[in-house]
N, CA, C and O atoms as a printed pandas DataFrame, in Angstrom:
     atom_number atom_name residue_name chain_id  residue_number  x_coord  y_coord  z_coord
0              1         N          MET        A               1    0.980   -1.359   -0.144
1              2        CA          MET        A               1   -0.292    0.115   -0.256
2              3         C          MET        A               1    1.003    1.284    0.280
3              4         O          MET        A               1    0.800    2.195    1.083
4              5         N          HIS        A               2    2.087    1.037   -0.265
5              6        CA          HIS        A               2    2.859    2.414    0.216
6              7         C          HIS        A               2    3.328    3.183   -0.920
7              8         O          HIS        A               2    4.016    4.198   -0.819
8              9         N          ALA        A               3    2.657    2.307   -2.747
9             10        CA          ALA        A               3    2.538    2.983   -3.963
10            11         C          ALA        A               3    2.116    4.150   -4.137
11            12         O          ALA        A               3    2.494    4.865   -5.065
12            13         N          LEU        A               4    1.000    4.597   -2.976
13            14        CA          LEU        A               4   -0.046    6.338   -3.228
14            15         C          LEU        A               4    0.087    7.120   -1.744
15            16         O          LEU        A               4   -0.239    6.275   -0.911
16            17         N          SER        A               5    0.302    7.912   -1.316
17            18        CA          SER        A               5    0.614    8.511   -0.633
18            19         C          SER        A               5   -2.019    8.260    0.417
19            20         O          SER        A               5   -3.119    7.736    0.243
20            21         N          ILE        A               6   -1.458    8.883    1.028
21            22        CA          ILE        A               6   -2.851    8.621    2.052
22            23         C          ILE        A               6   -4.258    9.115    1.340
23            24         O          ILE        A               6   -5.327    8.511    1.260
24            25         N          PRO        A               7   -3.782   10.795    0.710
25            26        CA          PRO        A               7   -4.559   11.614   -0.055
26            27         C          PRO        A               7   -4.898   10.373   -1.417
27            28         O          PRO        A               7   -5.931   10.018   -1.985
28            29         N          THR        A               8   -3.583   10.026   -1.527
29            30        CA          THR        A               8   -3.807   10.126   -2.692
30            31         C          THR        A               8   -5.943    8.538   -3.410
31            32         O          THR        A               8   -6.959    8.320   -4.069
32            33         N          TRP        A               9   -4.718    8.086   -2.192
33            34        CA          TRP        A               9   -5.787    5.776   -1.604
34            35         C          TRP        A               9   -7.492    7.145   -0.948
35            36         O          TRP        A               9   -8.603    6.772   -0.573
36            37         N          MET        A              10   -7.015    8.498   -1.060
37            38        CA          MET        A              10   -8.482    8.743   -0.152
38            39         C          MET        A              10   -9.487    9.567   -1.858
39            40         O          MET        A              10  -10.717    9.520   -1.877
40            41         N          ILE        A              11   -8.959   10.000   -2.657
41            42        CA          ILE        A              11   -9.171   10.628   -4.119
42            43         C          ILE        A              11   -9.780    9.510   -4.630
43            44         O          ILE        A              11  -10.998    9.356   -4.722
44            45         N          HIS        A              12   -8.265    8.113   -5.227
45            46        CA          HIS        A              12   -9.531    6.667   -5.476
46            47         C          HIS        A              12  -10.276    6.585   -4.830
47            48         O          HIS        A              12  -11.197    7.351   -5.112
48            49         N          VAL        A              13  -10.458    5.938   -3.890
49            50        CA          VAL        A              13  -11.523    5.437   -3.065
50            51         C          VAL        A              13  -12.308    5.749   -3.117
51            52         O          VAL        A              13  -13.135    5.080   -3.737
52            53         N          SER        A              14  -12.767    7.196   -2.429
53            54        CA          SER        A              14  -13.780    7.943   -3.074
54            55         C          SER        A              14  -13.980    8.680   -4.255
55            56         O          SER        A              14  -14.453    9.800   -4.451
56            57         N          SER        A              15  -13.310    7.421   -5.340
57            58        CA          SER        A              15  -13.890    8.275   -6.722
58            59         C          SER        A              15  -14.548    6.898   -7.005
59            60         O          SER        A              15  -15.467    6.704   -7.800
60            61         N          VAL        A              16  -13.929    5.970   -6.226
61            62        CA          VAL        A              16  -14.926    4.141   -6.834
62            63         C          VAL        A              16  -16.819    4.156   -6.318
63            64         O          VAL        A              16  -17.884    3.871   -6.865
64            65         N          ILE        A              17  -16.323    4.722   -4.830
65            66        CA          ILE        A              17  -17.419    5.060   -4.262
66            67         C          ILE        A              17  -18.563    5.925   -5.179
67            68         O          ILE        A              17  -19.671    5.492   -5.497
68            69         N          GLU        A              18  -18.111    7.010   -5.457
69            70        CA          GLU        A              18  -18.369    8.052   -5.929
70            71         C          GLU        A              18  -18.908    7.548   -7.113
71            72         O          GLU        A              18  -19.616    8.466   -7.527
72            73         N          TRP        A              19  -18.988    6.468   -8.018
73            74        CA          TRP        A              19  -19.005    5.859   -9.585
74            75         C          TRP        A              19  -20.131    4.828   -9.089
75            76         O          TRP        A              19  -21.069    4.735   -9.881
76            77         N          MET        A              20  -20.212    4.134   -8.080
77            78        CA          MET        A              20  -21.038    2.880   -8.044
78            79         C          MET        A              20  -22.047    4.000   -7.050
79            80         O          MET        A              20  -22.859    3.356   -6.386
80            81         N          VAL        A              21  -22.110    4.980   -6.910
81            82        CA          VAL        A              21  -23.887    6.261   -5.816
82            83         C          VAL        A              21  -24.103    6.449   -7.367
83            84         O          VAL        A              21  -25.239    6.274   -7.806
84            85         N          ALA        A              22  -23.099    6.789   -8.203
85            86        CA          ALA        A              22  -24.126    7.554   -9.754
86            87         C          ALA        A              22  -24.349    6.220  -10.190
87            88         O          ALA        A              22  -24.279    6.418  -11.403
88            89         N          ILE        A              23  -24.552    5.085  -10.079
89            90        CA          ILE        A              23  -24.244    3.996  -11.155
90            91         C          ILE        A              23  -26.198    3.779  -10.847
91            92         O          ILE        A              23  -27.146    3.890  -11.624
92            93         N          TRP        A              24  -26.134    3.468   -9.498
93            94        CA          TRP        A              24  -27.785    3.611   -8.758
94            95         C          TRP        A              24  -28.410    4.151   -8.998
95            96         O          TRP        A              24  -29.503    3.708   -9.349
96            97         N          LEU        A              25  -28.166    5.350   -8.976
97            98        CA          LEU        A              25  -28.853    6.656   -8.705
98            99         C          LEU        A              25  -29.313    6.592  -10.594
99           100         O          LEU        A              25  -30.431    6.691  -11.099
100          101         N          VAL        A              26  -28.389    6.456  -11.053
101          102        CA          VAL        A              26  -28.921    6.622  -13.232
102          103         C          VAL        A              26  -30.007    4.908  -12.854
103          104         O          VAL        A              26  -31.099    4.676  -13.372
104          105         N          TRP        A              27  -29.600    4.390  -12.296
105          106        CA          TRP        A              27  -30.732    2.833  -12.259
106          107         C          TRP        A              27  -32.325    3.290  -11.706
107          108         O          TRP        A              27  -33.429    3.098  -12.214
108          109         N          ILE        A              28  -31.840    4.094  -10.222
109          110        CA          ILE        A              28  -33.490    4.123   -9.865
110          111         C          ILE        A              28  -33.951    6.097  -11.295
111          112         O          ILE        A              28  -35.025    6.214  -11.885
112          113         N          TYR        A              29  -33.447    6.561  -11.335
113          114        CA          TYR        A              29  -33.565    7.208  -12.353
114          115         C          TYR        A              29  -34.791    6.700  -13.355
115          116         O          TYR        A              29  -35.886    7.204  -13.605
116          117         N          ALA        A              30  -33.911    5.058  -13.984
117          118        CA          ALA        A              30  -34.468    4.869  -15.371
118          119         C          ALA        A              30  -36.032    4.606  -14.272
119          120         O          ALA        A              30  -37.052    5.269  -14.463
120          121         N          GLU        A              31  -35.951    3.831  -13.471
121          122        CA          GLU        A              31  -37.661    3.731  -12.510
122          123         C          GLU        A              31  -38.630    4.507  -12.096
123          124         O          GLU        A              31  -39.785    4.305  -11.722
124          125         N          VAL        A              32  -37.913    5.501  -12.237
125          126        CA          VAL        A              32  -38.835    6.863  -11.308
126          127         C          VAL        A              32  -39.612    7.285  -13.440
127          128         O          VAL        A              32  -40.750    7.701  -13.663
128          129         N          SER        A              33  -38.866    7.076  -14.204
129          130        CA          SER        A              33  -38.333    7.823  -15.297
130          131         C          SER        A              33  -40.031    7.011  -16.399
131          132         O          SER        A              33  -41.012    7.381  -17.045
132          133         N          HIS        A              34  -39.354    5.814  -15.943
133          134        CA          HIS        A              34  -39.795    4.561  -17.462
134          135         C          HIS        A              34  -39.174    4.970  -17.909
135          136         O          HIS        A              34  -39.700    6.025  -18.263
136          137         N          THR        A              35  -38.036    4.936  -18.320
137          138        CA          THR        A              35  -37.357    5.096  -19.102
138          139         C          THR        A              35  -35.799    3.546  -19.766
139          140         O          THR        A              35  -34.616    3.812  -19.554
140          141         N          LEU        A              36  -36.035    2.717  -20.192
141          142        CA          LEU        A              36  -34.952    1.278  -20.784
142          143         C          LEU        A              36  -33.449    2.431  -20.591
143          144         O          LEU        A              36  -32.627    2.489  -19.677
144          145         N          SER        A              37  -33.578    3.306  -21.984
145          146        CA          SER        A              37  -32.386    4.073  -22.002
146          147         C          SER        A              37  -31.618    4.146  -20.996
147          148         O          SER        A              37  -30.715    3.310  -21.037
148          149         N          TRP        A              38  -31.612    5.002  -19.852
149          150        CA          TRP        A              38  -31.589    5.450  -18.564
150          151         C          TRP        A              38  -30.889    3.863  -18.669
151          152         O          TRP        A              38  -29.877    3.569  -19.305
152          153         N          ARG        A              39  -31.609    3.098  -17.978
153          154        CA          ARG        A              39  -31.142    1.279  -17.530
154          155         C          ARG        A              39  -29.910    1.301  -18.436
155          156         O          ARG        A              39  -28.816    0.804  -18.167
156          157         N          TRP        A              40  -30.290    2.024  -19.674
157          158        CA          TRP        A              40  -28.298    0.727  -20.094
158          159         C          TRP        A              40  -27.623    1.844  -19.757
159          160         O          TRP        A              40  -27.441    1.401  -18.623
160          161         N          LEU        A              41  -26.887    3.282  -19.704
161          162        CA          LEU        A              41  -26.722    3.798  -19.709
162          163         C          LEU        A              41  -26.319    3.738  -18.144
163          164         O          LEU        A              41  -25.215    4.166  -17.809
164          165         N          SER        A              42  -27.027    3.318  -17.384
165          166        CA          SER        A              42  -26.195    2.069  -16.286
166          167         C          SER        A              42  -25.820    1.690  -16.021
167          168         O          SER        A              42  -24.936    1.991  -15.219
168          169         N          LEU        A              43  -26.182    0.310  -16.532
169          170        CA          LEU        A              43  -25.392   -0.915  -17.400
170          171         C          LEU        A              43  -23.179   -0.350  -18.393
171          172         O          LEU        A              43  -21.954   -0.419  -18.292
172          173         N          GLY        A              44  -23.929   -0.053  -18.890
173          174        CA          GLY        A              44  -22.645    1.180  -19.133
174          175         C          GLY        A              44  -21.375    1.487  -18.613
175          176         O          GLY        A              44  -20.241    1.569  -19.085
176          177         N          MET        A              45  -22.068    1.685  -17.123
177          178        CA          MET        A              45  -21.410    2.264  -16.410
178          179         C          MET        A              45  -20.151    1.332  -15.574
179          180         O          MET        A              45  -18.967    1.567  -15.332
180          181         N          LEU        A              46  -21.139    0.084  -15.258
181          182        CA          LEU        A              46  -19.353   -0.868  -15.157
182          183         C          LEU        A              46  -18.627   -0.920  -15.906
183          184         O          LEU        A              46  -18.132    0.202  -15.799
184          185         N          PRO        A              47  -17.695   -1.769  -17.286
185          186        CA          PRO        A              47  -17.000   -1.208  -16.956
186          187         C          PRO        A              47  -15.763   -0.459  -16.765
187          188         O          PRO        A              47  -14.622   -0.919  -16.815
188          189         N          ALA        A              48  -16.228    1.141  -16.466
189          190        CA          ALA        A              48  -14.868    1.791  -15.514
190          191         C          ALA        A              48  -15.928    1.722  -14.913
191          192         O          ALA        A              48  -16.819    2.263  -15.568
192          193         N          LEU        A              49  -16.426    1.128  -13.544
193          194        CA          LEU        A              49  -16.600    0.567  -12.158
194          195         C          LEU        A              49  -15.170   -0.047  -12.059
195          196         O          LEU        A              49  -14.273    0.335  -11.307
196          197         N          VAL        A              50  -15.119   -1.251  -13.117
197          198        CA          VAL        A              50  -14.427   -2.638  -12.789
198          199         C          VAL        A              50  -12.648   -1.869  -13.011
199          200         O          VAL        A              50  -11.551   -2.221  -12.577
200          201         N          SER        A              51  -13.059   -0.786  -13.829
201          202        CA          SER        A              51  -10.864   -0.217  -14.719
202          203         C          SER        A              51  -10.550    0.395  -13.243
203          204         O          SER        A              51   -9.419    0.468  -12.762
204          205         N          ALA        A              52  -11.561    0.755  -12.709
205          206        CA          ALA        A              52  -11.884    1.741  -11.139
206          207         C          ALA        A              52  -11.140    0.779  -10.512
207          208         O          ALA        A              52   -9.921    0.643  -10.407
208          209         N          MET        A              53  -11.619    0.444  -10.304
209          210        CA          MET        A              53  -11.787   -1.206   -9.293
210          211         C          MET        A              53   -9.770   -1.881   -9.530
211          212         O          MET        A              53   -8.738   -1.919   -8.861
212          213         N          CYS        A              54  -10.140   -2.183  -10.586
213          214        CA          CYS        A              54   -8.222   -3.524  -11.527
214          215         C          CYS        A              54   -7.206   -2.187  -10.201
215          216         O          CYS        A              54   -6.718   -2.470   -9.107
216          217         N          ALA        A              55   -7.235   -0.308  -11.189
217          218        CA          ALA        A              55   -6.691    0.338  -10.736
218          219         C          ALA        A              55   -5.973    0.149   -8.756
219          220         O          ALA        A              55   -4.862   -0.167   -8.329
220          221         N          CYS        A              56   -7.141    0.491   -8.129
221          222        CA          CYS        A              56   -6.698   -0.097   -6.699
222          223         C          CYS        A              56   -5.939   -1.505   -6.389
223          224         O          CYS        A              56   -4.954   -1.677   -5.671
224          225         N          THR        A              57   -6.685   -2.467   -7.143
225          226        CA          THR        A              57   -6.110   -3.385   -6.658
226          227         C          THR        A              57   -4.560   -3.440   -6.817
227          228         O          THR        A              57   -3.815   -3.731   -5.881
228          229         N          TRP        A              58   -4.218   -3.197   -7.822
229          230        CA          TRP        A              58   -2.760   -3.030   -8.529
230          231         C          TRP        A              58   -2.425   -2.332   -7.199
231          232         O          TRP        A              58   -2.136   -3.043   -6.236
232          233         N          HIS        A              59   -2.442   -0.996   -7.074
233          234        CA          HIS        A              59   -2.229    0.171   -6.165
234          235         C          HIS        A              59   -1.948   -0.622   -4.625
235          236         O          HIS        A              59   -1.013   -0.339   -3.875
236          237         N          PHE        A              60   -2.698   -1.376   -4.438
237          238        CA          PHE        A              60   -2.954   -1.710   -2.959
238          239         C          PHE        A              60   -1.906   -2.215   -2.514
239          240         O          PHE        A              60   -1.152   -1.832   -1.620
240          241         N          PHE        A              61   -1.864   -3.795   -3.691
241          242        CA          PHE        A              61   -0.715   -4.452   -3.653
242          243         C          PHE        A              61    0.964   -3.672   -4.429
243          244         O          PHE        A              61    1.646   -4.372   -5.178
244          245         N          ASP        A              62    1.309   -2.480   -4.150
245          246        CA          ASP        A              62    2.234   -2.166   -4.135
246          247         C          ASP        A              62    2.861   -2.373   -5.918
247          248         O          ASP        A              62    4.049   -2.693   -5.945
248          249         N          ASN        A              63    2.419   -2.275   -6.837
249          250        CA          ASN        A              63    2.415   -2.735   -8.609
250          251         C          ASN        A              63    2.583   -3.839   -8.358
251          252         O          ASN        A              63    2.442   -4.279   -9.498
252          253         N          ALA        A              64    2.857   -5.025   -7.532
253          254        CA          ALA        A              64    3.810   -6.302   -7.638
254          255         C          ALA        A              64    3.653   -6.503   -9.489
255          256         O          ALA        A              64    2.613   -6.293  -10.113
256          257         N          PRO        A              65    5.227   -7.041  -10.205
257          258        CA          PRO        A              65    5.021   -6.826  -11.265
258          259         C          PRO        A              65    4.562   -8.534  -11.608
259          260         O          PRO        A              65    4.978   -9.201  -12.556
260          261         N          ASP        A              66    3.333   -9.102  -10.251
261          262        CA          ASP        A              66    2.765  -10.124  -11.131
262          263         C          ASP        A              66    0.907   -9.735  -11.339
263          264         O          ASP        A              66    0.189  -10.653  -11.737
264          265         N          LEU        A              67    0.339   -8.482  -11.067
265          266        CA          LEU        A              67   -0.374   -8.561  -11.514
266          267         C          LEU        A              67   -0.178   -6.959  -12.620
267          268         O          LEU        A              67   -0.963   -6.044  -12.865
268          269         N          GLU        A              68    1.177   -7.222  -13.035
269          270        CA          GLU        A              68    1.101   -5.957  -14.166
270          271         C          GLU        A              68   -0.208   -6.396  -15.300
271          272         O          GLU        A              68   -0.373   -5.435  -16.053
272          273         N          TRP        A              69   -1.325   -7.724  -15.696
273          274        CA          TRP        A              69   -2.225   -8.260  -16.138
274          275         C          TRP        A              69   -3.050   -7.468  -16.214
275          276         O          TRP        A              69   -3.692   -7.215  -17.234
276          277         N          LEU        A              70   -3.233   -6.659  -14.550
277          278        CA          LEU        A              70   -4.960   -5.733  -14.256
278          279         C          LEU        A              70   -4.393   -4.892  -14.740
279          280         O          LEU        A              70   -5.032   -4.578  -15.745
280          281         N          VAL        A              71   -3.414   -4.210  -14.631
281          282        CA          VAL        A              71   -3.386   -2.540  -16.056
282          283         C          VAL        A              71   -4.027   -3.464  -17.708
283          284         O          VAL        A              71   -5.148   -3.183  -18.131
284          285         N          PHE        A              72   -3.336   -4.279  -18.281
285          286        CA          PHE        A              72   -4.092   -4.449  -19.373
286          287         C          PHE        A              72   -5.672   -4.294  -19.322
287          288         O          PHE        A              72   -6.513   -4.081  -20.195
288          289         N          LEU        A              73   -5.733   -4.482  -17.993
289          290        CA          LEU        A              73   -7.546   -5.701  -17.815
290          291         C          LEU        A              73   -8.010   -3.696  -17.804
291          292         O          LEU        A              73   -8.842   -3.143  -18.523
292          293         N          GLN        A              74   -7.327   -3.208  -16.983
293          294        CA          GLN        A              74   -7.973   -2.167  -16.559
294          295         C          GLN        A              74   -7.975   -1.267  -17.792
295          296         O          GLN        A              74   -9.174   -1.245  -18.070
296          297         N          ALA        A              75   -7.147   -0.266  -18.991
297          298        CA          ALA        A              75   -7.045   -0.081  -19.984
298          299         C          ALA        A              75   -8.843   -0.514  -21.295
299          300         O          ALA        A              75   -9.850   -0.039  -21.820
300          301         N          LEU        A              76   -7.689   -2.185  -21.023
301          302        CA          LEU        A              76   -9.221   -3.143  -21.950
302          303         C          LEU        A              76  -10.964   -2.249  -21.587
303          304         O          LEU        A              76  -11.877   -1.766  -22.257
304          305         N          MET        A              77  -10.581   -2.474  -19.925
305          306        CA          MET        A              77  -12.357   -1.934  -19.587
306          307         C          MET        A              77  -12.295   -0.383  -20.018
307          308         O          MET        A              77  -13.254    0.078  -20.638
308          309         N          THR        A              78  -11.185    0.439  -19.705
309          310        CA          THR        A              78  -11.512    1.474  -20.072
310          311         C          THR        A              78  -12.605    1.845  -21.993
311          312         O          THR        A              78  -13.677    2.138  -22.523
312          313         N          VAL        A              79  -11.043    1.468  -22.195
313          314        CA          VAL        A              79  -11.595    1.080  -23.917
314          315         C          VAL        A              79  -13.510    0.867  -24.263
315          316         O          VAL        A              79  -14.248    1.618  -24.900
316          317         N          ILE        A              80  -13.835   -0.436  -23.558
317          318        CA          ILE        A              80  -15.062   -0.723  -23.609
318          319         C          ILE        A              80  -16.022    0.413  -22.686
319          320         O          ILE        A              80  -16.959    0.862  -23.347
320          321         N          GLY        A              81  -15.953    0.785  -21.680
321          322        CA          GLY        A              81  -16.513    1.574  -20.873
322          323         C          GLY        A              81  -16.696    2.945  -21.550
323          324         O          GLY        A              81  -17.836    3.400  -21.650
324          325         N          ASN        A              82  -15.704    3.585  -21.990
325          326        CA          ASN        A              82  -16.046    4.383  -23.070
326          327         C          ASN        A              82  -17.164    4.069  -24.415
327          328         O          ASN        A              82  -18.116    4.791  -24.715
328          329         N          ILE        A              83  -16.759    2.817  -25.095
329          330        CA          ILE        A              83  -17.846    1.945  -26.008
330          331         C          ILE        A              83  -18.829    2.815  -25.481
331          332         O          ILE        A              83  -19.109    3.984  -25.745
332          333         N          THR        A              84  -19.655    1.361  -24.059
333          334        CA          THR        A              84  -20.679    1.661  -24.145
334          335         C          THR        A              84  -20.969    2.582  -24.073
335          336         O          THR        A              84  -21.725    2.925  -24.982
336          337         N          LEU        A              85  -20.553    3.917  -22.762
337          338        CA          LEU        A              85  -21.279    4.927  -22.360
338          339         C          LEU        A              85  -21.640    5.866  -23.864
339          340         O          LEU        A              85  -22.401    6.822  -24.018
340          341         N          CYS        A              86  -20.917    5.278  -24.665
341          342        CA          CYS        A              86  -21.479    6.598  -26.157
342          343         C          CYS        A              86  -22.643    5.650  -26.187
343          344         O          CYS        A              86  -23.473    5.835  -25.298
344          345         N          ALA        A              87  -22.915    4.474  -27.201
345          346        CA          ALA        A              87  -24.050    3.978  -27.286
346          347         C          ALA        A              87  -24.937    4.032  -25.877
347          348         O          ALA        A              87  -26.133    3.762  -25.984
348          349         N          ALA        A              88  -24.594    4.253  -25.017
349          350        CA          ALA        A              88  -26.006    4.356  -24.519
350          351         C          ALA        A              88  -25.948    5.531  -24.316
351          352         O          ALA        A              88  -26.768    5.726  -23.419
352          353         N          ALA        A              89  -25.261    6.936  -24.718
353          354        CA          ALA        A              89  -25.834    7.943  -24.018
354          355         C          ALA        A              89  -25.956    8.093  -25.802
355          356         O          ALA        A              89  -27.152    8.383  -25.828
356          357         N          CYS        A              90  -25.696    8.092  -26.713
357          358        CA          CYS        A              90  -26.828    8.216  -27.894
358          359         C          CYS        A              90  -28.118    7.057  -28.160
359          360         O          CYS        A              90  -28.885    7.169  -29.116
360          361         N          ASP        A              91  -28.209    5.937  -27.147
361          362        CA          ASP        A              91  -29.673    5.505  -27.131
362          363         C          ASP        A              91  -30.828    6.840  -26.179
363          364         O          ASP        A              91  -31.968    7.114  -26.556
364          365         N          ILE        A              92  -30.177    7.433  -25.017
365          366        CA          ILE        A              92  -30.794    7.876  -24.803
366          367         C          ILE        A              92  -30.759    9.890  -25.436
367          368         O          ILE        A              92  -31.426   10.752  -24.863
368          369         N          TRP        A              93  -30.039   10.121  -26.396
369          370        CA          TRP        A              93  -30.130   10.859  -27.280
370          371         C          TRP        A              93  -31.396   10.485  -28.679
371          372         O          TRP        A              93  -32.411   11.160  -28.851
372          373         N          ARG        A              94  -31.158    9.763  -29.187
373          374        CA          ARG        A              94  -32.162    9.161  -29.958
374          375         C          ARG        A              94  -33.765    9.013  -28.813
375          376         O          ARG        A              94  -34.729    9.743  -29.043
376          377         N          SER        A              95  -33.781    8.363  -28.075
377          378        CA          SER        A              95  -34.456    8.233  -27.242
378          379         C          SER        A              95  -35.919    9.996  -26.845
379          380         O          SER        A              95  -37.145   10.047  -26.750
380          381         N          THR        A              96  -34.931   10.923  -26.760
381          382        CA          THR        A              96  -35.866   11.875  -26.667
382          383         C          THR        A              96  -36.358   12.964  -27.620
383          384         O          THR        A              96  -37.080   13.948  -27.460
384          385         N          LYS        A              97  -35.641   12.383  -28.788
385          386        CA          LYS        A              97  -35.717   13.214  -30.127
386          387         C          LYS        A              97  -37.136   12.672  -29.898
387          388         O          LYS        A              97  -37.545   11.689  -29.281
388          389         N          PRO        A              98  -37.972   13.988  -30.852
389          390        CA          PRO        A              98  -39.512   13.742  -31.257
390          391         C          PRO        A              98  -39.390   12.454  -32.366
391          392         O          PRO        A              98  -38.327   11.946  -32.724
392          393         N          SER        A              99  -40.844   12.032  -32.846
393          394        CA          SER        A              99  -39.918   10.922  -33.940
394          395         C          SER        A              99  -41.033   11.577  -34.948
395          396         O          SER        A              99  -41.944   12.285  -34.518
396          397         N          SER        A             100  -40.880   11.301  -36.175
397          398        CA          SER        A             100  -41.557   11.815  -37.408
398          399         C          SER        A             100  -42.989   10.870  -37.976
399          400         O          SER        A             100  -43.198    9.658  -38.030
400          401         N          ILE        A             101  -43.648   11.838  -38.276
401          402        CA          ILE        A             101  -45.070   10.893  -39.030
402          403         C          ILE        A             101  -44.935   10.488  -40.482
403          404         O          ILE        A             101  -45.840    9.863  -41.035
């Protein structure tokens, strides 16, 4: 755990908690608004959460060389997360456009 300072750990951990709360709030909004596209957004946020957890895990174990695969997994989840968030945002945008007759 010596890889990061205490203030940096506080930022890392609070960011993960904030992201989990954001996923939960978007899911609740989807239920309240009865809009399926918002539910897709909350699901699209999950790969980014996995990415953050990979980073925290790797740092927790002092950036151990045996766990370097976590760096690759983090990068992969970041790319997948960006794609899923973009797709979900496009779906929300399409659902708000008035349909033409």
